[in-house]
C-alpha positions in Angstrom: 0.0 0.0 0.0 2.8 2.4 0.8 4.3 1.7 -2.6 1.0 2.5 -4.3 0.5 5.7 -2.3 4.1 6.7 -3.1 3.5 6.1 -6.8 0.4 8.3 -6.7 2.4 11.0 -5.0 5.1 10.8 -7.6 2.6 11.2 -10.4 0.7 14.0 -8.4 -2.6 12.1 -8.7 -4.4 14.1 -6.0 -3.5 17.4 -7.7 -4.6 16.0 -11.1 -7.9 14.8 -9.6 -8.7 18.2 -8.2 -7.8 19.8 -11.5 -10.1 17.4 -13.4 -13.0 17.8 -11.0 -12.7 21.6 -11.2 -12.9 21.7 -15.0 -15.7 19.1 -15.0 -17.7 21.2 -12.5 -17.2 24.3 -14.8 -18.5 22.3 -17.8 -21.6 21.1 -15.8 -22.4 24.4 -14.2 -22.1 26.4 -17.5 -23.1 23.9 -20.2 -24.2 26.5 -22.7 -21.1 28.7 -22.7 -19.5 28.7 -26.1 -17.1 30.8 -28.3 -17.8 31.4 -32.0 -14.7 31.4 -34.2 -15.2 33.5 -37.3 -12.5 34.6 -39.8 -14.8 35.1 -42.8 -18.2 36.5 -41.8 -19.8 35.0 -44.9 -19.2 31.5 -43.5 -20.9 30.0 -40.5 -18.8 30.4 -37.3 -17.2 27.3 -35.8 -18.6 27.1 -32.2 -16.3 25.9 -29.5 -18.3 24.9 -26.5 -17.4 24.7 -22.8 -17.0 20.9 -23.0 -14.3 21.3 -25.7 -12.6 24.1 -23.8 -12.5 22.2 -20.5 -11.4 19.0 -22.3 -8.6 20.8 -24.1 -7.4 22.4 -20.9 -7.1 19.0 -19.3 -5.3 17.6 -22.5 -2.8 20.5 -22.5 -1.9 20.6 -18.8 -2.5 17.1 -17.3 0.5 15.4 -19.0 2.8 18.1 -17.5 1.0 18.0 -14.1 1.3 14.2 -13.8 4.8 13.8 -15.1 6.9 11.7 -12.7 9.1 13.5 -10.2 12.0 11.3 -11.1 15.5 11.8 -12.2 17.2 10.2 -15.1 17.9 7.0 -13.1 14.3 6.0 -13.8 15.3 5.3 -17.4 16.8 2.1 -15.9 13.6 1.0 -14.3 12.5 -2.7 -14.4 9.8 -3.7 -16.9 7.1 -4.0 -14.2 7.8 -0.4 -13.0 7.6 0.8 -16.6 4.3 -1.0 -17.1 2.9 0.8 -14.1 3.9 4.1 -15.6 2.3 3.2 -18.9 -1.0 2.2 -17.3 -1.1 5.5 -15.4 -0.2 7.4 -18.6 -3.0 5.6 -20.4 -5.4 6.9 -17.8 -4.0 10.4 -18.2 -4.6 10.2 -22.0 -8.2 9.2 -21.5 -8.9 11.7 -18.7 -9.8 14.7 -20.9 -13.0 12.9 -21.9 -14.3 13.3 -18.3 -15.5 16.9 -18.6 -17.1 16.1 -22.0 -18.9 13.0 -20.7 -20.4 14.8 -17.7 -21.3 17.8 -19.9 -23.0 15.4 -22.2 -25.0 13.8 -19.4 -25.9 17.3 -18.1 -27.4 18.3 -21.4 -28.9 15.0 -22.3 -30.9 14.6 -19.1 -31.7 18.2 -18.6 -35.3 19.4 -18.5 -34.9 20.9 -22.0 -34.9 17.4 -23.5 -32.1 17.8 -26.1 -31.6 14.9 -28.5 -27.9 14.3 -28.9 -25.9 11.8 -30.9 -23.6 9.3 -29.3 -21.0 10.9 -27.2 -18.3 8.5 -28.5 -17.8 10.6 -31.7 -17.1 13.6 -29.6 -14.3 12.1 -27.5 -11.5 11.4 -30.0 -10.1 14.9 -30.3 -9.1 15.5 -26.7 -7.7 12.0 -26.4 -5.4 12.7 -29.3 -4.4 16.1 -28.0 -3.5 14.6 -24.7 -1.5 11.8 -26.3 0.4 14.4 -28.3 1.2 16.2 -25.1 2.6 13.1 -23.6 4.8 12.4 -26.6 6.1 16.0 -26.8 7.0 16.3 -23.1 8.9 13.0 -23.1 10.8 13.7 -26.4 11.1 17.5 -26.6 9.9 20.1 -24.0 7.4 20.8 -21.3 6.3 24.0 -22.9 5.8 22.3 -26.3 3.6 19.7 -24.6 1.2 22.6 -23.8 1.5 24.6 -26.9 1.3 21.8 -29.6 -2.1 20.5 -28.6 -3.4 24.0 -28.2 -2.1 25.1 -31.6 -3.3 21.9 -33.3 -6.8 22.3 -31.9 -6.8 26.0 -33.0 -5.8 24.8 -36.5 -8.6 22.2 -36.5 -11.2 24.8 -35.5 -10.0 27.4 -38.0 -9.9 25.0 -40.9 -13.3 23.6 -40.0 -14.7 27.1 -40.2 -12.9 28.1 -43.4 -13.3 24.7 -45.1 -16.5 23.1 -43.7 -16.1 20.0 -45.9 -12.3 19.7 -45.5 -10.1 17.0 -44.1 -10.2 18.2 -40.5 -14.0 18.1 -40.6 -13.8 14.5 -41.8 -11.2 13.4 -39.2 -12.4 15.3 -36.1 -15.7 16.2 -34.6 -17.1 19.6 -35.5 -19.5 21.6 -33.4 -22.5 19.8 -35.1 -21.1 16.6 -36.5 -19.7 14.3 -33.9 -17.3 11.7 -35.4 -13.7 10.7 -34.9 -11.1 8.9 -37.0 -10.4 6.3 -34.3 -7.5 4.6 -36.1 -5.7 8.0 -36.0 -6.5 8.6 -32.4 -5.5 5.0 -31.4 -2.3 5.2 -33.4 -1.1 8.4 -31.7 -2.1 7.0 -28.3 -0.2 3.8 -28.9 2.9 5.8 -29.8 2.5 7.8 -26.6 2.3 4.7 -24.5 5.3 3.0 -26.3 7.4 6.1 -25.6 6.2 6.2 -22.0 7.3 2.6 -21.6 10.7 3.2 -23.2 11.4 6.3 -21.1 9.7 5.2 -17.9 7.6 8.4 -18.1 10.6 10.6 -17.8 10.7 14.0 -19.6 13.4 14.7 -22.1 14.3 17.8 -20.0 15.4 15.7 -17.1 
């Protein structure tokens, strides 16, 4: 038990849980908050709802928050220790979906009676963003792990606004069309987990 508790402390699990719960609470309390992205007024704006904002926040910051407080000696960890790191990292990659799921339940079962499609098509983008963050912080930089997912999401939103029938609208969920290219999301996530195993969860900057 002491080993398990120590592991959670090393990965800052309590701080991560508080961070996730806070953003989930925001998504549930303000479910209709959204931002309209418009570069060309003649085109319909791309709405970015509170669920996407909160999920992206988790995806950008959770990999950094939960990075192991190890030194480079962890790179020599035994396979079992590496597997524990990978399992925890896998949970981190999936965690940005939590605000989205609770937001979805809040809307679906509200007194307004909204009819919503399956939430599964809405979850792929934050999973992929978080997996990218894991990859970048372990291979490059901590700052890059925050900026890359943020910049990529911004690119997706902008291109979905400017080219409504473009590639990003086909691969990632839009404000109105919830679908995900799961092979792409799964591929990026597997790469993130493989790197996490090889590096024992240690950041390149160590």
